[in-house]
C-alpha positions in Angstrom: 87.3 74.7 145.0 90.3 77.6 145.7 89.8 80.1 148.7 88.4 84.2 147.1 90.6 86.5 145.9 90.7 89.2 149.0 90.9 92.5 148.0 91.6 95.0 151.0 89.8 98.0 151.9 92.1 101.1 153.4 91.1 103.6 155.5 91.6 105.9 152.5 88.5 104.6 150.8 91.3 102.6 148.2 90.6 99.3 147.3 93.6 96.4 147.1 94.0 93.4 145.1 96.3 90.8 147.0 96.1 88.5 144.0 97.2 91.2 141.3 99.0 93.2 144.6 98.0 96.5 142.7 95.3 99.3 143.7 92.0 98.3 142.3 88.7 100.4 141.2 85.3 99.4 141.4 84.7 99.1 137.6 87.7 96.6 138.3 85.7 95.1 141.0 82.8 95.1 138.4 84.9 93.2 136.0 85.9 90.3 138.7 82.3 89.5 139.4 81.5 89.7 135.3 84.9 87.7 135.2 83.1 85.0 137.9 86.0 85.6 140.3 84.9 84.8 143.9 86.4 87.4 145.5 85.9 89.2 149.7 86.2 92.9 150.2 87.9 92.9 154.1 87.9 96.2 156.3 91.7 96.8 156.6 91.3 97.8 160.0 89.2 95.2 162.1 88.8 92.5 159.1 85.2 93.3 158.7 83.6 91.7 155.0 82.3 94.4 154.0 81.8 93.1 149.9 78.1 93.3 150.6 79.0 97.5 150.4 81.2 97.4 147.9 79.0 95.2 146.0 76.5 98.1 146.2 78.6 100.8 145.2 79.5 99.1 142.1 75.3 98.7 141.3 74.7 102.4 142.5 77.4 103.1 140.1 76.3 101.0 137.1 72.8 102.9 138.1 73.8 106.2 136.2 70.7 108.1 134.5 71.6 106.4 130.9 71.6 102.3 132.5 68.7 102.2 134.8 67.2 98.6 135.7 66.3 99.7 139.2 63.2 101.9 139.1 63.1 104.4 141.6 59.4 102.8 142.5 61.1 99.9 142.8 64.3 100.9 145.5 61.6 103.0 147.4 60.0 99.1 148.4 62.8 97.5 149.0 63.9 100.5 151.6 60.8 100.0 153.1 61.0 96.4 153.3 64.0 96.9 155.3 63.9 96.2 158.8 60.6 94.9 158.7 58.6 91.2 159.5 58.8 90.1 155.7 62.9 91.4 155.0 64.7 87.3 155.2 61.2 86.7 152.9 61.6 89.7 150.7 64.7 88.6 150.3 65.0 85.2 149.4 62.1 86.1 146.7 64.4 88.5 145.4 67.1 86.4 145.6 65.4 83.5 144.2 63.4 85.4 141.5 66.9 86.1 139.9 68.1 83.1 140.0 64.6 81.8 137.6 65.5 84.9 135.3 68.6 84.3 134.9 67.6 80.5 133.8 65.2 81.8 131.5 68.0 84.1 130.0 67.5 82.6 126.8 63.8 82.7 126.5 64.0 86.4 127.3 67.2 86.9 124.6 64.7 85.1 121.9 62.2 87.6 122.5 64.1 90.2 122.8 65.5 89.0 119.1 62.3 88.3 117.9 61.1 91.5 118.7 63.7 93.4 116.9 64.1 91.2 113.9 67.5 90.2 115.5 69.5 87.2 115.1 71.2 85.2 118.0 74.3 88.0 118.2 72.3 90.9 118.3 71.3 93.9 116.4 70.4 97.4 117.0 68.5 98.3 120.6 64.9 99.0 121.0 63.4 101.6 123.6 64.3 101.2 126.9 60.4 101.7 127.5 60.0 98.4 125.7 62.4 96.3 126.8 60.8 97.3 130.7 57.4 96.5 129.4 59.1 93.1 128.1 60.9 92.8 131.0 57.8 92.7 133.0 56.1 90.4 130.3 58.7 87.4 131.6 58.2 88.5 134.6 54.5 87.4 135.1 55.0 84.4 132.7 57.9 83.6 135.0 55.6 84.1 137.9 52.6 81.8 136.7 55.2 79.3 135.6 56.2 79.1 139.9 52.7 79.5 140.7 52.3 76.2 138.6 55.0 74.6 140.9 53.9 75.3 143.9 52.2 72.8 146.2 49.1 73.6 147.2 48.4 76.1 150.0 44.2 74.6 150.4 
């Protein structure tokens, strides 16, 4: 496996892609993520890895009023989980939940297509409220499935 692409963040807040030899935007970082290109963002001043900070900025830009994934309640709970005794547990749980969700992506796609009567290539969208409800239903199903795999704690 090759080394991750290095993106340098300069004091003027600009990001410089060392592979493409050009300044990039957060939209370009989003493209790297979507294209599954491994990268690391380092602070030019002290060479610190600030990849997580940049990824949070990308998520923040994605969370515009018309394209929200994270509810306000979820974000409040996430903030409250930071620094608590269960911080590592919460982080690990969220990571495993997202991995499991991504593994069940085809199941979710089939459910959406069944509701809207779409072919696998897709069709017009359905209201956001119904999509959110379907996401919750899928999360409950995934939770039940995970509970079946969990060893008895008795």
